[in-house]
C-alpha positions as CSV (number, residue, x, y, z in Angstrom):
1,M,16.9,-22.2,46.3
2,A,18.5,-25.7,46.1
3,N,22.1,-25.8,44.8
4,I,21.4,-28.0,41.7
5,S,23.1,-27.7,38.3
6,R,21.0,-26.8,35.3
7,R,21.9,-30.1,33.5
8,K,20.9,-32.2,36.5
9,F,17.7,-30.3,36.9
10,V,16.6,-30.8,33.3
11,K,17.4,-34.5,33.5
12,T,15.6,-35.1,36.8
13,G,12.7,-32.7,35.9
14,A,11.9,-34.2,32.5
15,G,9.0,-36.2,33.9
16,W,7.4,-33.3,35.8
17,V,4.1,-31.9,34.7
18,A,4.1,-28.6,36.7
19,L,6.7,-26.1,35.5
20,A,6.1,-23.2,37.9
21,S,9.5,-23.5,39.5
22,V,11.5,-24.1,36.4
23,P,12.4,-20.5,35.4
24,T,13.6,-19.8,39.0
25,I,16.0,-22.7,39.0
26,L,17.3,-21.6,35.6
27,H,17.9,-18.1,37.0
28,L,15.0,-16.7,35.1
29,D,12.3,-14.7,37.0
30,P,8.9,-16.4,36.5
31,A,7.1,-13.1,37.1
32,R,9.2,-11.5,34.4
33,I,8.4,-14.2,31.9
34,F,4.6,-14.2,32.6
35,A,4.5,-10.4,32.5
36,M,6.7,-10.1,29.4
37,P,4.9,-8.4,26.5
38,V,5.1,-10.5,23.3
39,Q,5.3,-7.3,21.3
40,G,6.0,-3.7,22.3
41,G,8.4,-4.3,25.2
42,E,11.7,-2.4,25.8
43,L,15.1,-3.9,25.0
44,S,16.1,-3.9,28.6
45,D,13.0,-6.1,29.4
46,Y,14.0,-8.7,26.8
47,M,17.7,-8.6,27.8
48,G,16.7,-8.9,31.4
49,L,14.8,-12.1,30.6
50,F,18.3,-13.7,30.0
51,S,20.0,-11.8,32.8
52,V,22.2,-9.9,30.4
53,D,22.6,-6.2,29.6
54,R,24.2,-4.0,27.0
55,P,27.7,-3.9,28.6
56,T,27.7,-7.7,29.0
57,I,26.8,-8.2,25.3
58,K,29.4,-5.6,24.2
59,K,32.1,-7.4,26.2
60,V,31.2,-10.8,24.9
61,M,31.0,-9.5,21.3
62,A,34.4,-7.8,21.7
63,A,35.9,-11.2,22.7
64,A,34.3,-12.8,19.7
65,L,35.8,-10.3,17.3
66,A,39.2,-10.1,19.1
67,H,40.9,-11.9,16.2
68,G,39.0,-10.0,13.5
69,G,36.1,-11.4,11.5
70,D,33.4,-9.7,9.4
71,Y,30.5,-10.2,11.7
72,C,29.3,-11.6,15.0
73,D,25.9,-12.5,16.5
74,L,24.6,-13.8,19.8
75,F,21.5,-16.1,19.8
76,F,19.9,-16.4,23.2
77,E,17.1,-18.9,23.6
78,H,14.9,-20.1,26.4
79,R,12.5,-22.9,25.5
80,I,9.9,-24.9,27.5
81,S,8.4,-28.0,25.9
82,N,5.5,-30.1,27.2
83,W,4.1,-33.4,26.0
84,V,1.1,-35.4,27.2
85,G,0.2,-38.8,25.7
86,L,-2.7,-41.2,25.9
87,Q,-2.8,-44.8,24.9
88,D,-5.3,-47.6,25.6
89,D,-7.8,-45.0,26.9
90,A,-5.4,-43.8,29.7
91,V,-3.1,-40.8,30.0
92,N,0.1,-42.7,30.5
93,R,2.8,-40.2,29.8
94,A,3.5,-36.6,30.5
95,Y,6.9,-34.9,30.5
96,S,8.5,-31.5,30.1
97,N,11.9,-30.2,29.0
98,V,13.6,-26.9,29.7
99,D,16.4,-25.6,27.5
100,M,18.4,-22.4,27.7
101,G,21.6,-21.0,26.3
102,V,23.4,-18.8,23.9
103,G,25.1,-19.5,20.6
104,I,27.9,-17.2,19.5
105,R,28.9,-17.0,15.8
106,V,31.7,-15.3,14.0
107,L,31.8,-15.0,10.2
108,N,35.0,-14.5,8.3
109,G,34.3,-14.6,4.6
110,D,32.5,-17.9,3.9
111,Q,33.9,-19.4,7.1
112,T,32.0,-19.8,10.4
113,G,33.3,-20.0,13.9
114,Y,30.6,-21.2,16.3
115,S,30.4,-22.0,20.0
116,F,27.6,-22.2,22.6
117,T,27.1,-22.4,26.3
118,E,24.2,-23.5,28.4
119,E,25.3,-21.2,31.2
120,L,24.5,-17.5,30.8
121,T,27.2,-16.3,33.1
122,P,29.7,-13.7,31.9
123,D,32.7,-16.1,32.2
124,A,30.9,-18.9,30.3
125,M,29.9,-16.6,27.5
126,L,33.4,-15.0,27.2
127,N,34.9,-18.5,27.0
128,A,32.4,-19.5,24.2
129,A,33.1,-16.2,22.4
130,K,36.9,-16.8,22.5
131,T,36.3,-20.2,20.9
132,A,34.2,-18.8,18.1
133,A,36.8,-16.0,17.6
134,N,39.5,-18.5,16.5
135,I,38.0,-18.7,13.0
136,A,39.7,-15.3,12.2
137,N,43.3,-14.3,12.3
138,S,43.7,-10.5,12.0
139,S,43.4,-7.4,14.1
140,A,40.4,-7.0,16.4
141,R,37.1,-5.6,15.0
142,S,35.2,-2.9,16.8
143,V,31.8,-3.6,18.4
144,P,28.7,-1.4,18.1
145,V,28.6,1.8,20.1
146,E,24.9,1.1,20.8
147,F,22.5,-1.7,20.4
148,S,18.9,-0.9,19.4
149,L,15.8,-3.1,19.4
150,H,14.5,-3.7,15.9
151,K,10.7,-4.1,16.1
152,T,9.2,-7.0,14.0
153,P,5.7,-7.8,12.9
154,N,3.7,-10.4,14.7
155,Y,2.4,-13.2,12.5
156,Y,1.3,-15.4,15.4
157,P,-0.4,-13.2,18.0
158,I,-1.8,-15.2,20.9
159,E,-3.8,-14.2,24.0
160,E,-2.0,-16.2,26.6
161,L,1.6,-17.6,26.8
162,W,1.9,-21.3,27.0
163,D,4.0,-20.8,30.1
164,K,0.7,-20.0,31.9
165,V,-1.4,-23.0,30.8
166,G,-1.6,-26.0,33.2
167,I,-1.9,-29.6,32.4
168,D,-5.4,-29.7,33.9
169,Q,-6.5,-27.7,30.8
170,K,-4.9,-30.1,28.4
171,I,-6.0,-33.6,29.6
172,P,-9.7,-33.2,29.0
173,F,-9.1,-32.3,25.4
174,I,-7.1,-35.4,24.6
175,Q,-9.6,-37.5,26.4
176,K,-12.4,-36.2,24.3
177,L,-10.3,-36.6,21.2
178,N,-9.7,-40.2,22.1
179,Q,-13.3,-40.9,22.8
180,R,-14.4,-39.4,19.5
181,M,-12.2,-41.8,17.6
182,R,-13.5,-44.7,19.7
183,D,-17.1,-43.7,19.0
184,A,-16.6,-43.1,15.2
185,D,-16.5,-46.7,14.0
186,N,-16.9,-50.0,15.8
187,R,-13.9,-51.4,14.0
188,I,-11.5,-49.2,15.9
189,I,-9.5,-51.4,18.3
190,K,-6.7,-49.1,19.5
191,T,-6.3,-45.4,19.8
192,R,-3.3,-43.1,20.5
193,V,-3.3,-39.4,21.1
194,W,-0.5,-37.1,22.0
195,Y,-0.3,-33.4,22.5
196,G,2.6,-31.0,22.7
197,D,3.2,-27.3,23.2
198,W,6.4,-25.3,22.9
199,S,7.1,-21.8,24.3
200,S,10.3,-20.2,23.0
201,H,11.8,-16.8,23.8
202,V,14.6,-15.8,21.4
203,L,16.9,-12.8,21.5
204,V,19.4,-12.1,18.7
205,A,22.0,-9.4,18.9
206,N,24.5,-8.7,16.1
207,S,27.6,-6.7,15.5
208,E,25.7,-4.2,13.4
209,G,23.9,-3.1,16.5
210,R,20.6,-4.7,15.8
211,V,18.7,-6.7,18.4
212,T,15.5,-8.6,17.8
213,Y,13.2,-10.5,20.2
214,D,10.6,-13.1,19.3
215,Y,8.2,-15.2,21.4
216,R,7.5,-18.3,19.3
217,P,4.6,-20.5,20.4
218,M,3.7,-23.9,18.9
219,A,0.9,-26.3,19.5
220,E,0.5,-29.8,18.1
221,I,-2.1,-32.5,18.2
222,H,-1.5,-36.1,16.9
223,A,-4.3,-38.6,16.6
224,S,-3.8,-42.2,15.4
225,C,-5.9,-45.4,15.5
226,S,-5.9,-49.0,14.4
227,A,-9.0,-50.8,13.1
228,K,-9.7,-54.4,12.4
229,Q,-12.0,-56.0,9.8
230,G,-11.9,-59.7,9.7
231,S,-8.3,-60.7,9.7
232,V,-7.0,-57.4,8.3
233,T,-5.7,-54.6,10.5
234,E,-5.1,-51.1,9.3
235,E,-3.6,-48.0,10.9
236,G,-4.0,-44.3,10.2
237,S,-3.3,-40.9,11.7
238,Y,-3.7,-37.2,11.4
239,S,-1.9,-34.2,13.0
240,L,-2.6,-30.5,13.4
241,A,0.1,-28.0,14.3
242,A,0.3,-24.2,14.3
243,R,2.0,-21.3,16.1
244,K,-1.0,-20.8,18.4
245,G,-1.9,-20.9,22.0
246,M,-4.5,-22.9,23.8
247,E,-7.2,-21.7,21.3
248,H,-5.7,-24.3,18.9
249,F,-7.3,-27.0,21.0
250,S,-10.8,-26.2,19.9
251,E,-13.9,-28.4,19.4
252,S,-13.6,-28.0,15.7
253,N,-10.0,-29.1,15.6
254,L,-10.8,-32.0,18.0
255,K,-13.5,-33.1,15.5
256,L,-11.2,-32.7,12.5
257,A,-8.3,-34.6,14.0
258,A,-10.5,-37.5,15.1
259,D,-12.6,-37.8,12.0
260,K,-9.6,-37.6,9.7
261,A,-7.6,-40.2,11.6
262,V,-10.5,-42.7,11.6
263,S,-11.5,-42.1,7.9
264,R,-7.9,-42.6,6.8
265,T,-7.7,-45.8,8.8
266,V,-11.0,-47.5,7.8
267,G,-10.8,-46.3,4.2
268,Q,-7.8,-48.6,3.7
269,F,-10.1,-51.7,4.0
270,E,-11.5,-50.8,0.6
271,A,-8.2,-49.6,-0.9
272,I,-6.4,-51.5,-3.7
273,Q,-2.8,-51.5,-5.0
274,P,-3.1,-50.3,-8.6
275,E,-1.0,-51.2,-11.6
276,G,2.3,-49.4,-11.9
277,G,3.9,-47.5,-14.7
278,E,4.2,-44.0,-15.9
279,M,0.9,-42.1,-15.7
280,E,-0.8,-38.8,-15.0
281,V,-0.8,-37.8,-11.3
282,V,-3.0,-35.3,-9.6
283,L,-1.7,-33.9,-6.4
284,A,-4.2,-33.0,-3.7
285,P,-4.3,-29.5,-2.2
286,G,-2.5,-29.0,1.1
287,S,-0.4,-31.9,2.3
288,S,0.9,-32.8,-1.2
289,G,3.0,-29.8,-0.8
290,I,5.5,-32.2,0.8
291,L,6.5,-33.1,-2.8
292,L,7.1,-29.5,-3.6
293,H,9.1,-29.0,-0.4
294,E,11.3,-32.0,-0.7
295,A,11.9,-32.5,-4.4
296,I,12.1,-28.9,-5.4
297,G,12.3,-26.5,-2.5
298,H,15.7,-27.8,-1.1
299,G,17.3,-27.2,-4.5
300,M,16.4,-23.5,-4.2
301,E,18.1,-23.0,-0.8
302,A,21.0,-20.7,-1.6
303,D,23.8,-22.6,0.1
304,F,23.4,-25.6,-2.3
305,N,23.5,-23.1,-5.2
306,R,26.5,-21.2,-3.9
307,K,28.4,-24.4,-3.7
308,N,27.1,-25.5,-7.2
309,E,25.4,-28.6,-5.6
310,S,21.9,-27.8,-6.9
311,I,20.5,-28.4,-10.4
312,Y,19.2,-24.8,-10.1
313,S,22.7,-23.3,-9.6
314,D,22.7,-21.6,-13.1
315,S,19.0,-21.1,-13.5
316,I,18.2,-17.7,-12.1
317,N,16.0,-15.7,-14.5
318,K,15.5,-18.8,-16.6
319,P,12.3,-20.7,-17.2
320,I,12.0,-23.9,-15.1
321,A,8.2,-24.4,-15.3
322,E,5.1,-23.5,-17.2
323,P,4.0,-19.8,-17.0
324,M,1.1,-20.7,-14.7
325,V,3.5,-21.9,-12.0
326,S,4.6,-19.5,-9.2
327,I,6.2,-20.7,-6.0
328,V,6.9,-18.8,-2.9
329,D,8.6,-19.4,0.4
330,D,6.8,-17.3,3.0
331,A,7.5,-16.4,6.6
332,T,4.4,-14.2,6.9
333,W,1.5,-16.7,6.7
334,E,-0.4,-16.0,9.9
335,Y,-0.1,-18.8,12.5
336,A,1.6,-21.2,10.2
337,R,4.1,-23.6,11.7
338,G,6.9,-22.4,9.5
339,S,6.3,-18.7,9.9
340,L,8.7,-16.4,11.7
341,N,8.5,-12.8,12.8
342,G,12.3,-12.5,12.4
343,D,14.8,-15.0,11.3
344,D,17.6,-16.5,13.5
345,E,20.1,-13.9,12.3
346,A,18.0,-10.9,13.2
347,S,17.1,-10.3,9.6
348,D,13.6,-9.3,8.4
349,T,11.5,-12.1,7.1
350,E,9.3,-11.8,4.0
351,K,7.3,-13.5,1.3
352,T,10.0,-14.6,-1.2
353,F,9.0,-15.3,-4.8
354,L,11.2,-18.3,-5.8
355,V,9.4,-18.9,-9.1
356,R,7.2,-16.3,-10.7
357,D,5.3,-17.1,-13.9
358,G,7.6,-20.1,-14.5
359,I,10.8,-18.2,-14.1
360,L,13.3,-18.8,-11.3
361,R,13.7,-15.4,-9.6
362,S,15.3,-16.0,-6.3
363,Y,16.9,-18.5,-3.9
364,M,16.3,-18.6,-0.1
365,H,19.2,-16.6,1.4
366,D,20.8,-16.3,4.8
367,R,23.5,-13.7,5.6
368,I,26.4,-15.7,4.1
369,S,24.7,-16.4,0.7
370,A,23.2,-12.9,0.5
371,K,26.7,-11.4,0.8
372,H,28.0,-14.0,-1.8
373,Y,25.4,-12.9,-4.3
374,G,25.5,-9.3,-3.5
375,I,21.8,-9.0,-2.4
376,K,19.9,-8.7,0.9
377,S,19.0,-11.7,2.9
378,T,15.5,-13.1,2.4
379,G,15.2,-13.8,6.1
380,S,15.7,-17.5,5.6
381,G,18.6,-18.0,8.1
382,R,17.3,-20.6,10.6
383,R,18.7,-22.9,13.2
384,E,17.4,-25.8,15.3
385,S,18.5,-24.2,18.6
386,F,21.2,-22.1,20.2
387,R,23.5,-25.1,19.8
388,H,23.5,-24.8,16.0
389,S,24.7,-22.3,13.4
390,P,22.0,-20.9,11.0
391,M,21.8,-21.8,7.3
392,P,19.2,-21.1,4.5
393,R,16.1,-23.0,5.3
394,M,12.5,-23.2,4.0
395,R,9.7,-21.6,6.1
396,C,6.2,-22.0,4.4
397,T,6.7,-23.2,0.9
398,Y,3.8,-23.3,-1.5
399,M,2.6,-22.9,-5.1
400,L,0.2,-20.1,-5.8
401,P,-3.3,-20.7,-7.2
402,G,-3.6,-21.3,-11.0
403,P,-6.2,-20.7,-13.6
404,H,-8.0,-24.1,-13.5
405,K,-10.8,-25.6,-11.5
406,R,-10.4,-28.8,-9.5
407,E,-13.2,-30.6,-11.5
408,E,-11.6,-29.5,-14.7
409,I,-8.3,-31.2,-13.7
410,F,-10.0,-34.5,-12.8
411,A,-12.0,-34.4,-16.1
412,S,-8.8,-34.1,-18.1
413,V,-7.4,-37.5,-16.7
414,K,-8.5,-40.7,-18.4
415,K,-6.3,-43.0,-16.2
416,G,-4.2,-41.8,-13.3
417,I,-3.9,-41.5,-9.6
418,Y,-4.8,-38.9,-7.1
419,C,-2.3,-38.5,-4.2
420,E,-3.7,-37.2,-1.0
421,S,-1.1,-37.9,1.7
422,F,2.5,-39.0,1.7
423,T,5.1,-40.5,4.1
424,N,8.6,-41.9,4.0
425,G,10.1,-39.7,1.3
426,E,13.7,-39.8,0.1
427,V,15.3,-37.1,-2.0
428,H,18.7,-36.5,-3.5
429,I,19.0,-32.7,-3.3
430,G,21.6,-32.2,-6.1
431,P,19.8,-33.8,-9.0
432,G,16.4,-33.7,-7.3
433,D,15.6,-37.4,-7.7
434,F,12.9,-38.6,-5.3
435,T,10.8,-41.5,-4.1
436,F,7.6,-41.0,-2.0
437,Y,5.3,-43.5,-0.4
438,V,1.6,-42.5,-1.0
439,K,-0.3,-43.2,2.2
440,T,-3.8,-42.3,0.9
441,G,-5.3,-41.5,-2.5
442,N,-7.6,-42.7,-5.3
443,L,-7.6,-44.0,-8.8
444,I,-8.8,-41.6,-11.4
445,E,-10.7,-43.3,-14.2
446,N,-12.4,-41.4,-17.1
447,G,-12.3,-38.1,-15.2
448,K,-13.7,-39.5,-11.9
449,L,-12.3,-40.5,-8.5
450,T,-12.9,-44.2,-8.0
451,R,-11.3,-46.8,-5.8
452,P,-9.1,-45.7,-2.9
453,I,-5.5,-46.8,-3.3
454,K,-2.6,-47.8,-1.0
455,D,0.9,-49.3,-0.9
456,I,2.4,-47.4,-3.9
457,N,5.4,-45.2,-4.5
458,I,5.9,-42.4,-6.9
459,I,9.3,-42.1,-8.3
460,G,10.8,-39.2,-10.3
461,N,12.9,-36.1,-10.6
462,G,11.8,-32.9,-8.9
463,P,12.9,-30.4,-11.6
464,E,11.3,-32.7,-14.3
465,V,8.1,-32.9,-12.3
466,L,8.0,-29.2,-12.0
467,K,8.3,-28.8,-15.8
468,N,5.5,-31.4,-16.2
469,V,3.0,-29.5,-14.0
470,V,0.4,-28.8,-16.8
471,M,-2.6,-27.7,-14.8
472,V,-3.0,-25.8,-11.5
473,A,-6.3,-25.1,-9.7
474,D,-7.4,-22.1,-7.8
475,D,-7.8,-24.0,-4.4
476,L,-4.6,-23.4,-2.6
477,K,-4.5,-25.0,0.9
478,M,-1.7,-24.9,3.4
479,S,-1.0,-28.2,5.2
480,V,-1.9,-28.1,8.8
481,G,0.3,-31.1,9.8
482,S,3.3,-31.3,12.0
483,G,6.0,-30.9,9.3
484,M,9.7,-31.0,10.3
485,C,12.5,-30.4,7.9
486,G,15.9,-32.0,8.3
487,K,19.1,-30.7,6.9
488,N,22.7,-31.1,7.9
489,G,21.7,-32.7,11.2
490,Q,19.3,-29.9,12.1
491,S,15.5,-30.1,12.2
492,V,13.1,-27.1,12.1
493,P,9.3,-26.8,11.9
494,V,8.0,-25.9,8.4
495,S,4.8,-25.6,6.5
496,M,3.9,-26.5,2.9
497,G,1.0,-26.0,0.6
498,L,-0.3,-26.6,-2.9
499,P,-3.4,-26.1,-5.0
500,T,-4.7,-29.2,-6.8
501,A,-2.1,-29.7,-9.5
502,K,-1.8,-32.1,-12.4
503,V,1.6,-33.6,-13.4
504,S,1.5,-35.0,-16.9
505,A,3.7,-38.0,-16.1
506,I,5.3,-39.6,-12.9
507,T,6.4,-43.2,-12.5
508,V,4.1,-45.1,-10.1
509,G,5.3,-48.2,-8.4
510,G,2.3,-50.6,-8.2
511,T,1.5,-54.2,-8.9
512,A,3.3,-54.4,-12.2
C-alpha cells in the first residue's frame, strides 16, 4: 500500500469515479464492508469496521471521563459520497468523496465538551478524548463494565449497498432522464441533470453501555431545464430523494422527474403575477410542508424552548391550533429522507406527536433537553457528521390528514392563491416570522383553479398561520424532494409533508 495520508488521498481522489480501493487506503477492509449485514450483525463485526474493539472504546471513554462529567459518547462514521452530472447533453462531471472519523462528546450538566479526529488510531482518539474531558472538573467517572449492541428497526431496507454500485449503472439513467426532458417540449433549450448517492456507516457507543449501528443510504436525482418562448426564457426543476438503493433510479422516477421539471418550466410562460394583499391561501399537499417545517417546526425543537427563545416555550398542553390540526415529527416513515433507525446519540427514534388535536403535546428532544425536562429523549438528537455535536433536529415533519376533501377546500375560496412549490424562505425562529417565495401555484377564483402564478412572496407569522388553518384535507403527501435543514451551522437531510390545507389569511406580495 502506498504511504499516503488520508487527507491527501481524499483531496487527490475527489475526482475519481471508481472507489474500489478507497476503503483499503482508509484502513477499512473492502471485503468486510461489502459483506457487512445491514441488520443482524454482531457488535464485533461493526466495531471491526472501524478497527476498534471493546478495550479500545473503554480506554478512550475513560480518558473522556477522567475529569468527571455526566455522560460520554463516541460517534464513529464512515461515508462515501458520489456525484455524477450532465449538462449540454454530455456527462461532464463525476466525483467522489470519502470521509471517516470519530466525534467524542462529554456532557456536564448543560455544558458540552466536544472533539473529533479523522484518524482512528488509539493515540489520536485518546488525545481527542482528553480535549473533550476538559469541560468537567471533578473526580473521574467510571466507564461501563460491558458494551452491548442495541438492535434497532430498519426503516430503509435495501437489497444492495451503494458501495457495490458502479458508475456504469448510473450514467445510462441520467442520459435517459436528460433525453426525456429534451423530447418533452420543443421549447426546451438547455437541460441539466445530476445524480448523487451516499453510503454511511455509523456506530455510536455511550457511557451507559449502549452501542448502536446504522447503515444509512441516500439517493438523489435533480433535473432542471430552461425553455424559451419568443424573447422570454424560463427555468424549472424537480428533485427526488430517498433513503434507497439503486432501485430509486427506476423508469417511473425517471418519468416523474423529467415531466415535472418540464411542466414547471413551460408552465411559467402562461403565469401571471397576481395582485397582492391579505387573502386566503391554500397549501398544496407534499412540498408545501416546507412552510410547516420552517415557520413552525423549528419553534418546537426543545433547545429553543429550554433557552426560552421560542414562542412555544410556555405552550405545552395549551391549544395552539384548531382541533382538526395534528402535527408529528417522525423518524419511522419508510425510506423517507429524514428517517432514522436510531438517532446520533444511540437513542431510539419514534413518531413524536408535537400537536395532537390542536394541543401542543411535546417538543423534539435530544439527551440534554430530555434531562432538563425530566422525560425521555424523542430520538431527535442529530448531527451533520462526526465533526459536530448533536442537537434537537427535525426528521420527517408533517400534518396529519383532516376531515375535509380537497375539492371542498377549493370550493370554499372566492379569491385566493394555491401554493404548490416554494423556494428562498427566510424565518426568524423566535417569533416565527417568515417570508417565502412561491415558485409555482395558481389563482383560485370562485372555487376553481385558474391562471398559474409566479413571482410572489407570502409573508406572515408561523404560529399565527397555524392558528388560521381552518380546513385540512384527507390527502396527506410526503415531499419527495431533496430537503436539507440548516441550524447552527449544521445541515442534515429532512422530509416534510402536508395534506391540502386552507389558511384563512396570509399576506401575499404581488403587483400591488
